[in-house]
C-alpha positions in Angstrom: 20.8 101.2 156.0 21.5 98.5 153.0 21.4 101.5 150.2 24.2 103.0 152.3 26.2 99.8 152.1 25.7 99.0 149.3 26.5 102.9 148.1 29.8 102.5 149.7 30.7 99.1 148.2 30.0 101.2 145.0 32.5 103.9 145.8 35.0 101.5 146.8 34.7 99.5 143.7 35.4 102.4 141.8 37.7 103.6 144.3 39.5 100.4 143.7 39.3 100.6 139.6 40.7 104.0 139.2 43.7 103.5 141.2 44.1 99.8 139.5 43.8 102.0 136.1 46.3 104.8 137.2 48.8 101.9 138.8 48.5 100.2 134.8 48.8 103.5 132.8 51.5 104.9 134.9 53.2 101.2 134.8 52.7 101.5 130.9 54.1 104.9 130.4 56.8 104.5 132.7 57.7 101.6 131.2 58.3 103.5 127.3 61.5 104.7 125.9 60.1 108.2 125.6 59.5 108.1 129.7 63.2 106.8 130.0 64.6 109.4 127.6 62.6 112.8 127.9 61.9 112.8 131.7 65.0 111.4 133.3 67.9 113.8 132.5 70.6 111.9 133.5 69.4 109.0 130.3 69.3 112.0 127.8 72.8 110.5 126.3 72.0 106.9 126.2 68.8 107.6 124.8 69.7 110.3 122.0 72.5 107.9 121.3 69.9 104.6 121.1 67.6 106.5 118.9 70.2 106.9 116.2 71.3 103.1 116.8 70.0 99.9 115.2 68.1 99.3 118.4 65.8 102.5 118.4 62.8 99.9 117.3 63.5 98.2 120.6 62.3 99.4 124.0 64.5 99.9 126.6 62.9 97.7 128.9 63.1 95.0 126.1 67.1 94.7 126.7 67.4 95.5 130.4 64.7 93.3 131.9 65.3 89.4 131.6 62.5 88.0 129.2 59.0 88.3 131.1 60.5 90.5 133.6 59.3 94.3 132.5 56.0 93.8 133.4 56.6 92.4 136.9 56.7 94.2 140.7 60.1 93.3 140.6 61.4 95.3 137.8 59.6 98.2 139.1 61.3 98.0 143.1 64.7 98.4 140.3 63.4 101.3 139.1 62.4 102.8 142.3 65.9 101.7 143.7 67.6 103.4 140.4 65.7 106.7 141.6 66.5 106.3 145.4 69.8 106.4 144.4 69.9 109.3 142.4 68.1 111.4 144.6 70.5 110.4 147.5 73.8 110.9 145.6 72.5 114.1 143.4 74.9 112.9 140.2 74.4 113.7 136.8 75.3 110.2 136.2 74.4 106.6 136.8 77.3 105.0 138.8 76.7 101.6 138.1 76.5 100.8 134.7 73.4 99.3 132.7 73.4 95.6 132.4 71.3 93.3 129.2 71.2 90.0 130.0 72.4 86.8 127.4 69.0 86.2 127.6 67.2 89.4 126.8 69.8 89.7 123.4 68.7 85.6 122.6 64.8 85.5 122.6 63.1 83.9 119.3 62.4 87.0 118.0 65.6 89.2 118.7 69.2 86.7 118.4 68.1 83.6 118.7 71.3 81.2 119.5 70.4 78.7 117.3 70.8 81.1 114.0 73.1 83.6 115.5 76.0 81.9 117.3 77.1 80.3 113.8 76.5 83.4 111.7 79.6 84.6 109.8 78.8 88.7 110.8 81.8 91.3 108.9 82.6 94.1 111.8 84.0 97.1 111.0 85.2 99.3 113.8 84.7 103.0 114.0 87.2 105.6 111.7 88.3 102.4 109.7 87.4 100.6 106.3 89.1 97.2 107.5 86.6 94.4 108.0 87.1 91.2 110.6 85.2 88.2 109.9 83.4 87.1 113.0 81.8 84.2 114.8 80.2 84.8 118.1 80.2 81.3 119.1 83.8 81.3 118.9 83.8 84.3 122.0 80.6 82.8 123.7 82.2 79.5 124.6 85.6 80.8 125.7 86.7 82.3 129.5 89.6 85.0 130.5 91.1 85.0 133.2 87.9 83.6 135.4 85.5 86.2 133.4 82.8 84.2 131.0 82.3 86.3 128.3 79.2 87.8 127.8 77.3 89.6 125.3 77.9 92.7 127.0 81.2 92.1 127.8 82.0 93.2 124.1 79.1 95.5 124.1 79.8 98.0 125.7 78.6 101.4 126.0 81.9 103.1 126.7 82.1 105.6 123.6 80.0 109.0 123.4 76.9 108.7 120.8 77.2 104.6 120.2 74.7 102.5 121.9 76.1 99.2 122.5 78.3 99.2 119.7 81.4 96.9 119.8 84.3 99.5 120.5 87.7 98.2 118.9 89.4 98.7 122.2 87.3 96.2 124.0 88.9 93.4 120.9 92.3 94.4 121.3 92.5 93.8 125.1 91.3 91.0 125.3 93.4 89.7 122.2 96.5 91.1 123.4 96.2 91.6 126.9 98.7 89.5 128.6 99.5 87.7 125.1 102.4 87.1 122.9 102.9 88.5 119.3 101.2 86.3 116.5 100.5 83.5 119.2 97.4 81.9 120.6 94.1 84.6 120.8 97.0 87.1 119.7 97.5 85.0 116.1 97.1 87.8 113.2 95.7 85.1 110.8 92.3 85.1 113.4 91.0 88.5 112.0 92.6 89.0 108.9 93.6 87.2 105.6 97.0 86.8 105.1 98.1 88.8 101.4 99.6 87.4 98.9 100.3 90.5 96.6 104.1 90.7 96.4 106.5 92.6 98.6 109.0 94.0 96.2 108.4 96.9 93.6 107.5 96.2 90.3 111.0 96.2 88.7 112.3 93.7 91.3 109.0 91.5 90.5 109.4 91.3 86.4 113.6 90.0 87.2 112.9 86.2 86.6 115.7 85.7 89.2 114.5 87.4 92.1 112.6 85.7 94.6 109.2 86.8 94.5 108.3 87.7 98.4 105.0 87.9 99.7 103.0 87.7 103.2 102.2 83.7 102.4 105.7 82.9 101.4 106.8 84.5 104.9 104.6 82.8 107.0 105.9 79.4 105.4 109.2 80.3 105.9 108.4 81.0 109.5 109.6 84.7 109.6 107.7 86.5 112.4 104.9 88.8 111.7 106.9 91.5 114.2 109.9 92.2 112.3 107.9 94.4 110.2 104.6 94.6 112.2 106.0 94.7 115.7 104.8 98.4 115.9 101.1 98.0 115.6 100.5 96.9 119.4 101.2 99.7 121.8 100.2 99.4 125.1 99.8 96.1 127.7 96.0 97.2 129.1 98.1 97.7 132.6 95.8 98.4 135.8 96.8 101.8 137.4 96.3 100.6 141.7 95.6 104.1 142.2 92.6 103.6 140.7 91.5 101.6 142.9 91.0 104.1 145.5 88.7 106.1 143.1 86.1 103.9 144.3 87.6 102.1 147.8 89.3 103.1 150.5 93.2 102.5 150.6 94.2 99.5 152.6 97.2 97.1 152.1 94.8 94.2 151.8 93.5 96.0 148.8 96.4 96.6 147.2 97.3 92.3 148.0 93.5 91.8 146.3 94.4 93.3 142.8 96.5 90.8 141.8 94.1 88.0 142.1 92.7 88.5 138.2 89.9 86.3 138.8 88.3 88.1 142.0 88.5 91.2 140.4 86.8 90.1 137.7 84.2 88.3 139.3 83.7 90.9 141.8 83.8 94.0 139.6 82.9 92.8 136.0 80.1 89.9 136.8 78.7 91.6 140.3 79.0 95.5 139.3 79.1 95.1 136.0 82.2 97.6 135.4 83.6 98.7 132.1 86.9 97.0 131.0 88.7 100.7 131.0 87.1 101.5 134.1 90.7 99.5 135.4 92.3 99.1 132.6 94.5 101.1 130.4 93.8 100.5 126.7 95.8 98.5 124.0 96.2 100.6 120.7 96.4 98.6 117.4 97.3 101.3 114.6 100.6 101.9 113.0 103.3 104.2 114.4 107.0 105.0 113.4 108.0 100.9 113.1 111.6 101.3 114.1 111.3 103.6 117.3 109.1 101.9 119.0 111.3 98.7 118.6 114.4 100.6 120.1 112.4 102.5 122.7 111.9 98.9 124.1 115.2 98.6 125.5 116.0 102.6 125.7 114.2 102.7 129.1 117.7 100.9 130.6 120.3 102.1 127.3 119.4 105.6 126.6 120.1 106.3 122.5 120.9 102.6 122.1 121.1 101.2 118.7 120.7 105.1 117.8 123.4 104.7 115.1 121.7 101.6 113.5 118.4 103.2 113.2 120.1 105.9 111.7 121.8 103.3 109.0 118.2 101.6 108.4 117.1 104.8 108.0 119.7 106.2 106.3 119.7 110.1 107.5 121.8 111.4 110.4 125.2 111.4 109.0 127.0 115.1 109.1 127.6 116.6 105.2 125.4 114.3 103.7 121.9 116.2 102.6 119.6 113.4 100.9 118.9 110.3 102.9 119.3 107.3 101.7 117.0 104.4 103.7 117.9 100.5 103.0 115.8 98.8 100.6 113.7 96.8 103.6 112.5 100.1 104.9 109.7 100.0 102.4 108.2 96.8 104.0 108.7 98.4 107.4 111.6 95.6 108.5 112.7 96.3 111.9 115.5 94.8 114.4 113.4 91.4 114.8 113.6 90.7 111.7 117.0 89.5 112.0 117.8 89.6 114.9 116.5 85.9 116.1 119.8 83.9 117.4 120.4 83.9 121.0 123.5 84.6 122.0 125.4 87.0 124.7 127.4 90.2 124.0 131.4 90.5 125.6 130.0 91.5 128.7 127.8 88.0 129.2 124.8 89.8 128.6 121.7 88.1 127.0 121.4 89.4 123.5 119.4 88.6 120.1 122.0 87.8 117.4 122.0 89.0 114.1 121.7 86.0 111.6 122.3 85.3 107.7 120.1 82.5 107.1 117.5 85.0 107.6 118.7 86.6 104.3 118.1 83.3 102.5 114.3 82.8 104.5 113.2 85.7 102.5 115.9 86.1 99.8 117.6 83.7 97.7 119.8 81.2 98.6 122.9 82.9 97.2 121.9 86.3 99.6 123.2 84.8 102.8 126.6 85.3 102.0 126.6 88.8 101.0 126.3 89.8 104.7 129.7 88.5 105.4 130.8 90.4 102.4 129.5 93.4 103.4 131.2 93.9 106.4 134.5 92.7 105.2 134.2 95.3 102.9 133.3 97.8 105.3 136.2 96.9 107.4 138.8 97.6 104.6 137.0 100.8 104.1 137.0 101.5 107.5 140.9 100.6 107.9 141.7 103.3 104.7 139.4 106.3 107.2 141.1 105.8 110.3 144.5 105.9 108.9 143.0 109.7 107.0 141.5 110.3 110.7 144.9 109.6 111.9 147.0 112.0 109.9 144.2 114.9 110.3 145.0 114.8 113.9 148.5 114.6 113.6 148.0 117.7 111.0 146.1 119.6 113.7 148.3 119.5 115.9 151.2 120.4 114.2 149.0 123.6 112.7 148.4 124.8 116.6 150.2 128.5 116.4 150.3 128.6 112.9 147.1 129.2 111.7 144.3 131.3 113.5 142.0 130.5 115.8 139.1 130.4 113.3 140.7 127.8 110.8 141.6 125.7 113.6 138.6 125.6 114.9 136.9 125.1 111.4 139.1 122.0 110.7 138.4 120.5 114.8 134.8 121.0 113.4 135.4 118.9 110.4 137.4 116.2 111.9 134.5 116.0 114.6 131.7 115.6 112.0 134.0 112.8 110.2 134.4 110.6 113.2 130.8 111.1 114.2 130.3 109.4 110.6 132.2 107.0 111.7 131.0 105.9 114.8 127.0 105.4 112.8 129.3 102.8 110.3 131.2 100.9 112.9 127.8 100.3 115.5 126.4 98.9 111.7 129.3 97.1 111.3 128.5 97.5 107.3 125.2 95.0 107.0 122.8 97.4 108.3 122.8 99.7 105.1 126.0 98.8 102.8 125.7 102.0 100.5 124.9 104.6 102.5 127.9 103.1 105.1 130.1 103.5 102.1 128.6 107.2 101.1 129.5 107.9 105.1 133.1 106.8 105.1 133.5 108.6 101.7 132.3 111.6 103.2 134.8 111.3 106.4 137.5 110.6 104.6 136.7 114.1 102.4 136.6 116.0 105.9 139.6 114.8 106.4 141.4 115.3 103.5 139.9 118.5 102.9 141.0 119.9 105.8 144.6 118.4 106.2 145.5 119.8 102.9 143.8 123.6 103.6 145.8 123.5 107.0 148.8 122.7 105.2 148.3 125.2 102.8 148.3 127.6 105.2 151.4 126.9 107.0 152.8 127.1 104.2 152.0 131.1 103.6 
C-alpha cells in the first residue's frame, strides 16, 4: 500500500515537473521574435521591417511589454487576448495598434533618459538629403491639444518597410496644424539654419552699388518668409468627419464630440493608440508652383482672380510674344505676400492687402523705393497712347465693313482682340508687377493696331 502511494507521488511529481518544463519551454518560445514573425502570419510585415531595422537585435517583447512584464502572467493573457481577437475577427491585420511604452525605451540598457533626452541628433527624413537638428527633451515636455507627447507619438509605424521610424508627415502635422506661418511651433528656424548666401546673381553681387540680399538680411528687415516660401506648406491636416463612421455608428452626438480635440486625442490616442493619420489628412512640406498656390488661396471665391498679375510676374501669356520675360524676382520665387503687406480696402470696401513701396526698401537700396511710382506713371502714359491707337483701329474696322472681304475683316478683328487682351494684362498690373514685360505687351498691342489699320486702309483704296 505504501509502495503504491509512493509510486503515485513520484508519478505526480514527474507529471508536475514535465508540465512545468513544458510551460516554461512554451513561455520561452512564445517570447521569441521568431515565434511572432514566423508562426503568426499577420505579423509578417512588422517582423520583416523589424529584421532590417536598427532594433533588429532587440526582442519584440523587450519593447512591446513594460520592463519586468514580459515573463509575467499578465503578458501571456495579453497574448491570448490578441489571439482570440484575431480568431474572432478573422482579419489579415491587427486592428488595434501595438503600443510601446516610454518605460520600455528609456531603460538603462537602451535609451536612458538622463543621457538620451538632451543629446543632439541629426534627423534626416526619408527620400531627402536635408538634415534637421533634434533634441528629444524639447518634445517630451510638450502637450498638444490635450495630448502629452510620448515616444510612439512620433515613432509611428505608418510606412511599409520602416519599423518604428519617425515619418516626416508626423512632424509636419504637429508643427503646422493650426499654426501661423513661421510662428510658434511652425517657426522655420526651429528646423532650418538661416542661409547667408547672397540671393542675387553673381554679376549683381560684384556691383558695389548693389545691396547684397541674403536670407539673414531679409530676416533682419522683417521680410516674411512666406513672401517666397508660402507654397512649401500644403494642406491643413483636417479631419474628415465621415471617416469617424468607418469605426463608429453614425449619430449626431458623435459629430458634436468630434469638435472636442482634447477628448478625441485622449480617447483615440491615449486609450486606443490610434495613428494620427487614421483621422487626419497629411500636411505636405515640399516645393510646388510658388505663384499658383498663393493665387489659388483666393480662387474658390474669385475664379481666375489675379491671373493677369501672374502672367506679368512670369512674363508669359501675351499674344504675339513667343519668348517669356519673367520678373527678376522670379528666380527667388517671390510671390504676392512679398509686396502686398499693408491692410486696406478696395473700391467696394472689401478688405485687401495692398502693395507698398516700403517693401522694396526692405530688400533693396533706399533709392529704389521711388521706382514703383515711376513705373506706374510711365505705364499709364504708354497705355494712353495705346488706347488712342485702339480707338483708331476700331473706327477703321467699322468703316471697312462691306468694303473688304470677310476673311480680311475677321483677321483684322482678331488682331484687335489680341492687342486688347495684351492691354488688359498691363492694366491689371499697373506697370509694377513687371515693367519690362508690360512695355513689351503695350508695344506689341500698338503694332497690332497699326498693322490692321494700315492693311485695311490699303485694301479700301483698291
